[in-house]
SERO-4910 file (N, C-alpha, C, O; in steps of 0.05 Angstrom, whole numbers):
BEGIN
 pado doro    nc1    nc2    nc3   cac1   cac2   cac3    cc1    cc2    cc3    oc1    oc2    oc3
  Met    A   -117    263    -95   -110    281    -72   -137    293    -65   -154    297    -83
  Arg    A   -141    297    -40   -166    307    -28   -167    336    -26   -189    347    -26
  Ser    A   -146    349    -24   -137    374    -22   -117    388    -46    -97    375    -52
  Glu    A   -121    407    -56   -104    422    -70    -81    437    -58    -62    445    -71
  Asn    A    -84    443    -31    -66    455    -16    -53    439      3    -36    451     17
  Asp    A    -57    414      8    -45    394     25    -40    368     11    -57    350     10
  Asp    A    -13    365     -1     -5    345    -14      2    316      4     13    297     -7
  Ala    A     -4    317     29     -4    295     45    -34    284     50    -37    260     57
  Asp    A    -50    296     47    -81    289     49    -95    279     22   -105    294      5
  Phe    A    -93    247     21    -98    234     -4   -118    211      4   -118    200     26
  Val    A   -132    205    -15   -148    178    -13   -139    154    -30   -133    157    -54
  Leu    A   -138    132    -17   -128    111    -33   -154     95    -50   -174     88    -38
  Ala    A   -151     91    -74   -176     78    -90   -162     55   -108   -138     50   -110
  Asp    A   -180     43   -118   -179     20   -140   -167     -3   -124   -143     -8   -123
  Phe    A   -188    -18   -112   -178    -42   -100   -192    -67   -112   -203    -85    -99
  Gly    A   -191    -63   -138   -201    -90   -155   -192   -112   -150   -207   -132   -148
  Phe    A   -163   -114   -146   -147   -137   -146   -141   -140   -113   -126   -158   -106
  Ala    A   -150   -124    -95   -142   -127    -67   -152   -153    -55   -175   -161    -59
  Val    A   -130   -168    -38   -138   -190    -21   -125   -192      0   -104   -180      5
  Gln    A   -136   -209     17   -123   -214     45   -100   -233     43   -104   -255     34
  Cys    A    -74   -226     50    -56   -247     46    -51   -260     71    -55   -249     93
  Cys    A    -41   -286     67    -31   -302     93     -4   -312     86     -2   -335     76
  Gly    A     14   -299     91     41   -307     82     44   -301     48     33   -282     37
  Arg    A     60   -321     35     61   -316      4     41   -343     -5     48   -366    -10
  Asn    A     18   -334     -6     -3   -355    -11    -20   -346    -38    -40   -358    -44
  Gln    A    -11   -325    -53    -26   -316    -74    -13   -323   -101     11   -320   -104
  Thr    A    -29   -333   -119    -17   -343   -146    -31   -331   -169    -28   -341   -191
  Gln    A    -48   -309   -167    -61   -301   -188    -44   -279   -203    -36   -258   -193
  Gln    A    -40   -285   -227    -21   -262   -241    -38   -239   -254    -52   -240   -274
  Cys    A    -34   -219   -237    -50   -194   -242    -32   -169   -234    -13   -170   -218
  Gly    A    -39   -147   -247    -27   -117   -237    -18   -104   -265    -15   -117   -285
  Ser    A    -14    -78   -263     -7    -63   -282     24    -70   -292     42    -75   -275
  Pro    A     27    -71   -316     57    -80   -326     80    -65   -309     97    -77   -296
  Leu    A     78    -36   -311    102    -21   -298    106    -29   -267    128    -28   -256
  Tyr    A     88    -34   -257     89    -39   -228     91    -66   -214     95    -70   -190
  Ile    A     87    -85   -233     86   -110   -224    112   -125   -217    132   -123   -231
  Ala    A    110   -142   -194    138   -147   -182    149   -176   -195    133   -192   -205
  Pro    A    170   -179   -194    183   -200   -207    172   -229   -201    168   -245   -219
  Glu    A    166   -234   -177    151   -263   -172    126   -264   -181    115   -286   -180
  Ile    A    113   -243   -191     86   -247   -202     92   -256   -232     80   -275   -242
  Ile    A    110   -244   -244    119   -252   -270    131   -282   -274    128   -296   -294
  Met    A    145   -288   -250    159   -314   -253    138   -332   -243    146   -354   -237
  Asn    A    114   -328   -241     96   -347   -231     99   -361   -204     92   -385   -199
  Gln    A    109   -346   -188    118   -354   -162     94   -349   -144     76   -334   -151
  Lys    A     93   -362   -119     71   -350   -102     80   -326    -87    104   -321    -82
  Tyr    A     59   -310    -81     71   -281    -70     49   -271    -50     26   -277    -50
  Gly    A     64   -253    -32     51   -237    -14     51   -206    -15     52   -194    -36
  Val    A     49   -196      8     50   -171     13     78   -154      1     80   -130     -3
  Glu    A     94   -171     -1    119   -161    -12    118   -150    -40    136   -136    -48
  Val    A     98   -157    -56     93   -146    -82     85   -115    -79     93    -97    -95
  Asp    A     69   -110    -59     62    -80    -51     83    -66    -44     81    -42    -49
  Met    A    106    -75    -33    129    -56    -29    147    -56    -53    166    -42    -52
  Trp    A    143    -69    -71    157    -68    -95    147    -46   -113    162    -30   -124
  Ala    A    114    -45   -114    102    -25   -126    104      2   -115    104     22   -129
  Phe    A    107      1    -90    113     29    -78    140     35    -81    146     57    -73
  Gly    A    159     22    -92    187     28    -95    187     43   -124    198     64   -130
  Val    A    171     25   -142    167     39   -170    156     63   -170    164     79   -187
  Leu    A    135     69   -151    118     95   -154    135    116   -140    130    139   -147
  Leu    A    154    112   -122    170    131   -110    191    137   -130    198    160   -133
  Tyr    A    201    120   -144    218    126   -165    205    145   -188    219    163   -197
  Ile    A    184    142   -197    168    158   -217    161    183   -204    163    202   -218
  Leu    A    155    187   -181    147    213   -167    173    228   -164    172    252   -171
  Leu    A    196    219   -154    220    231   -151    239    235   -177    255    254   -177
  Gly    A    238    217   -199    254    218   -222    238    230   -244    250    242   -262
  Gly    A    212    227   -243    196    235   -269    192    215   -289    184    224   -311
  Tyr    A    196    191   -287    196    168   -306    199    143   -293    215    141   -275
  Pro    A    187    125   -301    191     97   -290    218     81   -289    235     84   -306
  Pro    A    222     64   -269    250     52   -270    258     34   -290    281     31   -298
  Phe    A    235     19   -299    239      2   -324    226      8   -352    206     23   -355
  Asn    A    240     -3   -372    228      4   -396    200     -4   -399    189    -25   -393
  Gln    A    188     21   -411    153     20   -413    143     16   -442    120     20   -447
  Asp    A    160      9   -461    152      9   -487    130    -14   -487    135    -38   -483
  Ser    A    107     -4   -491     79    -26   -494     85    -45   -519     70    -64   -521
  Asn    A    102    -43   -536    105    -63   -560    131    -81   -552    139    -98   -568
  Lys    A    143    -77   -528    161    -93   -521    157   -102   -492    172    -97   -474
  Ile    A    138   -115   -490    127   -123   -460    144   -143   -449    150   -142   -425
  Asn    A    153   -162   -465    171   -182   -457    200   -167   -449    211   -177   -430
  Lys    A    210   -150   -460    233   -135   -452    228   -119   -427    245   -118   -410
  Leu    A    208   -106   -425    198    -94   -396    196   -117   -374    205   -114   -351
  Tyr    A    187   -137   -380    188   -164   -358    215   -171   -353    223   -175   -330
  Gln    A    231   -173   -374    260   -184   -367    274   -162   -347    285   -170   -326
  Asn    A    272   -135   -354    283   -114   -340    273   -117   -310    289   -120   -292
  Ile    A    247   -117   -307    237   -120   -277    251   -145   -263    260   -143   -240
  Cys    A    252   -170   -279    264   -192   -266    293   -193   -260    302   -206   -241
  Lys    A    307   -180   -274    329   -169   -271    341   -149   -249    364   -149   -239
  Gly    A    318   -132   -244    323   -112   -227    340    -89   -244    355    -75   -232
  Gly    A    337    -87   -267    354    -73   -286    346    -41   -284    330    -34   -301
  Phe    A    354    -24   -267    350      4   -267    369     19   -254    381     10   -234
  Thr    A    374     41   -264    394     63   -257    378     91   -246    354     95   -249
  Phe    A    395    107   -235    391    134   -229    404    151   -247    428    158   -242
  Glu    A    393    160   -268    408    176   -291    413    203   -275    395    213   -262
  Gln    A    438    215   -277    448    239   -263    433    260   -267    426    274   -248
  Lys    A    427    266   -294    409    283   -306    384    291   -286    378    313   -280
  Trp    A    372    268   -279    348    274   -268    349    270   -237    332    281   -224
  Trp    A    369    256   -225    371    247   -200    393    265   -185    396    260   -161
  Ser    A    405    281   -195    425    298   -184    419    312   -157    436    316   -139
  Cys    A    392    320   -157    381    331   -133    369    320   -113    360    332    -94
  Val    A    367    290   -118    354    271    -96    372    260    -78    395    254    -85
  Ser    A    362    257    -52    384    251    -33    392    222    -39    377    206    -51
  Glu    A    414    215    -30    426    190    -26    409    168    -10    404    145    -19
  Asp    A    401    179     15    384    163     27    358    157     15    344    138     24
  Cys    A    348    172     -5    324    167    -20    332    141    -40    319    120    -41
  Lys    A    352    148    -52    362    129    -71    363    100    -61    351     81    -72
  Asp    A    381     99    -34    378     78    -20    353     62    -13    350     37    -14
  Leu    A    336     82     -7    308     66      5    294     53    -26    281     32    -25
  Ile    A    298     66    -48    289     56    -73    303     34    -79    289     16    -88
  Arg    A    325     30    -78    343      6    -82    335    -17    -64    331    -40    -74
  Lys    A    332    -12    -36    321    -32    -18    291    -42    -20    282    -60     -6
  Leu    A    276    -25    -41    246    -31    -42    246    -49    -70    229    -66    -74
  Leu    A    268    -42    -91    264    -55   -116    283    -79   -117    297    -82   -137
  Gln    A    284    -95    -96    299   -119    -93    284   -138   -105    261   -141    -96
  Val    A    296   -156   -128    284   -176   -138    277   -198   -120    255   -207   -122
  Asp    A    292   -207   -104    285   -225    -81    268   -216    -58    276   -201    -40
  Pro    A    243   -226    -61    227   -214    -39    232   -215    -13    221   -200      3
  Ser    A    252   -234     -4    258   -242     26    277   -214     32    277   -202     54
  Met    A    292   -205     12    307   -184     18    296   -158     15    312   -139     21
  Arg    A    272   -153      7    259   -127      2    251   -118     31    248   -134     49
  Leu    A    250    -92     33    237    -77     58    211    -83     64    194    -84     46
  Thr    A    206    -88     84    176    -90     97    167    -60     98    183    -42     96
  Ala    A    140    -56    102    127    -29    107    140    -18    133    148      5    133
  Arg    A    144    -33    154    151    -25    179    186    -15    175    198      5    184
  Asp    A    194    -35    162    224    -27    154    227     -1    140    243     15    148
  Ala    A    213      3    121    211     26    103    208     51    120    222     71    115
  Leu    A    190     52    138    186     76    159    205     78    174    207    100    185
  Leu    A    222     60    178    246     65    197    271     77    182    291     83    193
  His    A    267     80    155    291     86    139    298    115    143    283    134    145
  Pro    A    326    115    145    336    148    152    321    167    132    319    190    140
  Trp    A    309    161    106    297    180     92    270    190    105    264    213    108
  Phe    A    256    171    112    231    178    124    237    193    148    223    213    154
  Leu    A    257    186    162    264    202    191    279    225    186    287    238    206
  Ser    A    285    234    161    299    261    158    287    283    160    264    286    150
  Asp    A    296    299    170    285    329    178    272    343    152    285    349    132
  Glu    A    244    349    153    231    360    129    250    388    117    251    393     93
  Thr    A    261    401    135    272    423    126    292    418    106    295    431     85
  Ile    A    307    395    115    330    387     99    325    376     73    340    378     54
  Leu    A    301    362     72    286    352     46    277    371     30    279    370      5
  Ser    A    268    389     42    255    416     25    274    431      7    266    443    -13
  Thr    A    303    428     15    322    440      0    331    430    -26    348    443    -39
  Asn    A    319    405    -33    327    395    -55    308    399    -77    284    392    -75
  Asp    A    318    412   -100    300    420   -120    297    401   -142    315    392   -156
  Leu    A    267    394   -144    258    369   -159    243    380   -186    226    368   -198
  Gly    A    254    407   -194    237    417   -215    242    402   -242    224    397   -257
  Lys    A    267    396   -247    271    381   -270    257    359   -273    247    353   -295
  Ala    A    254    341   -250    240    315   -250    209    322   -253    195    305   -264
  Leu    A    201    342   -245    171    349   -243    167    352   -274    149    338   -283
  Val    A    181    367   -293    180    371   -322    180    341   -332    161    331   -343
  Lys    A    201    330   -328    203    302   -338    175    285   -331    164    272   -348
  Phe    A    166    286   -305    143    269   -301    119    280   -317    105    263   -328
  Arg    A    112    307   -320     90    319   -337     90    306   -362     69    294   -370
  Val    A    114    306   -379    119    297   -402    114    268   -406    101    260   -425
  Trp    A    123    251   -388    118    223   -383     83    219   -384     71    206   -401
  Asn    A     72    232   -362     46    229   -358     29    239   -382      8    227   -385
  Ala    A     35    256   -397     22    265   -421     21    246   -443      2    245   -458
  Lys    A     45    229   -444     48    204   -463     30    184   -456     15    174   -473
  Met    A     30    177   -428     13    157   -422    -21    160   -425    -38    143   -429
  Lys    A    -23    184   -421    -54    194   -425    -60    193   -456    -82    185   -463
  Leu    A    -39    201   -475    -44    199   -505    -46    176   -509    -66    168   -523
  Lys    A    -28    157   -500    -32    124   -505    -61    113   -498    -73     96   -512
  Ala    A    -68    122   -478    -95    110   -469   -116    122   -482   -138    109   -484
  Ala    A   -114    148   -495   -130    159   -511   -135    148   -539   -157    146   -550
  Val    A   -111    141   -546   -112    124   -573   -123     96   -568   -142     88   -581
  Lys    A   -113     83   -553   -127     56   -543   -155     54   -544   -167     37   -556
  Ala    A   -166     77   -526   -197     80   -528   -208     84   -557   -229     72   -564
  Val    A   -194    100   -573   -209    106   -601   -212     81   -613   -234     74   -622
  Leu    A   -189     66   -615   -184     38   -631   -205     17   -620   -218      2   -634
  Ala    A   -207     20   -591   -230     -2   -581   -256      6   -591   -273     -9   -600
  Thr    A   -257     31   -588   -289     44   -596   -294     38   -626   -316     32   -634
  Lys    A   -273     40   -642   -278     36   -669   -283      5   -675   -300     -3   -690
  Lys    A   -268    -10   -661   -270    -38   -668   -299    -44   -659   -314    -55   -675
  Ile    A   -307    -38   -635   -334    -40   -628   -357    -32   -642   -379    -43   -642
  Thr    A   -351     -6   -658   -373      3   -673   -374    -12   -697   -396    -13   -707
  Lys    A   -353    -23   -709   -350    -37   -730   -369    -60   -731   -386    -64   -748
  Met    A   -362    -77   -706   -375   -101   -700   -405    -98   -698   -419   -114   -710
  Leu    A   -414    -77   -683   -440    -73   -678   -456    -62   -704   -479    -70   -708
  Arg    A   -443    -44   -720   -451    -34   -738   -460    -56   -760   -481    -55   -773
  Lys    A   -442    -75   -761   -447   -102   -779   -469   -119   -768   -483   -130   -785
  Thr    A   -473   -123   -743   -494   -137   -731   -519   -124   -734   -538   -136   -742
  Tyr    A   -521   -100   -728   -547    -81   -732   -555    -83   -761   -578    -90   -766
  Cys    A   -536    -77   -782   -543    -75   -809   -555   -100   -820   -573    -99   -836
  Gln    A   -543   -126   -807   -549   -148   -819   -579   -153   -809   -596   -158   -826
  Lys    A   -586   -150   -785   -608   -154   -774   -633   -134   -777   -657   -137   -772
  Arg    A   -618   -111   -787   -639    -88   -795   -655    -77   -768   -679    -69   -769
  Lys    A   -641    -76   -744   -650    -69   -718   -643    -41   -710   -624    -30   -722
  Ser    A   -656    -28   -692   -651     -6   -675   -635     15   -690   -610     15   -686
  Glu    A   -645     29   -703   -631     49   -717   -624     69   -695   -602     80   -697
  Pro    A   -639     75   -673   -629     95   -654   -605     85   -639   -589    102   -633
  Met    A   -601     64   -632   -580     50   -625   -554     51   -638   -533     54   -626
  Leu    A   -556     49   -670   -536     50   -685   -525     78   -687   -501     83   -690
  Gln    A   -545     98   -686   -538    126   -689   -525    138   -660   -513    159   -659
  Ala    A   -527    122   -638   -518    128   -614   -487    116   -614   -469    129   -604
  Ile    A   -483     91   -625   -459     80   -627   -439     95   -644   -415     94   -640
  Ile    A   -453    112   -665   -439    128   -683   -428    154   -670   -406    164   -673
  Glu    A   -449    164   -655   -442    186   -637   -421    183   -622   -404    201   -622
  Val    A   -419    159   -605   -397    156   -584   -373    153   -600   -354    166   -592
  Ser    A   -367    136   -624   -343    136   -636   -332    165   -648   -308    171   -648
  Ser    A   -353    185   -658   -345    211   -664   -340    225   -641   -324    243   -644
  Phe    A   -349    223   -616   -340    234   -592   -314    225   -584   -300    243   -575
  Ser    A   -304    203   -584   -278    191   -577   -258    204   -596   -239    216   -586
  Glu    A   -263    203   -624   -245    214   -640   -239    245   -639   -216    253   -645
  Arg    A   -256    258   -633   -256    289   -624   -238    289   -603   -217    301   -604
  Glu    A   -246    276   -579   -231    282   -555   -200    271   -557   -181    282   -545
  Ser    A   -197    254   -570   -168    245   -581   -153    264   -594   -129    265   -591
  Ser    A   -166    281   -612   -152    297   -629   -148    318   -609   -125    325   -604
  Ser    A   -170    332   -595   -161    354   -580   -140    348   -559   -124    366   -552
  Phe    A   -141    322   -548   -117    319   -527    -91    321   -542    -73    336   -534
  Ser    A    -88    306   -566    -60    308   -580    -52    333   -591    -29    337   -599
  Asn    A    -68    349   -591    -66    380   -603    -61    397   -581    -46    416   -585
  Ala    A    -70    393   -557    -68    408   -534    -37    419   -527    -18    404   -529
  Pro    A    -35    445   -519     -5    454   -516      4    434   -490    -11    427   -473
  Arg    A     29    429   -492     43    416   -466     54    433   -451     66    426   -431
***
């Protein structure tokens, strides 16, 4: 977000895998597991339709407070199976205040068949986008916001743990190398300090009040 007071003013970032598509001519398998489209998982040629799938996932998370598909990092194959089946639901507990138009938009974005998925132009013409903002503002998404904060905290904790584990592994490898070659004590000390800092940051995050 560019402003804390205007949630419509934002900056797009992270274009590491951005390419210019000419139809469905892309074959590289890349993307974040939670947002990846079925055609990428099934190793099919793909195009801009994968962005509309990712948009559908993002919209689901923002309004429901959690991702549409199983996100257990230890069961990545199960996640991909659910994605390829299009297996998601709208749990009444979290979606009771979300309009039917919005749910319809998400369903049409999360179509497994890319030829059936809404285009960006079609999405902008969907009734949900054309709804009067005064009507949409009456929907209370408070429960979904709480759910989102919990989910987001878990994702950050997982990232912190992975960072510490990676730092420990690198530290162990470099410590062994430098000790064997008896080189650069300052460098070894710096590595030790980085490892200690990562552990402290992870500990402070996990102990922070939610």
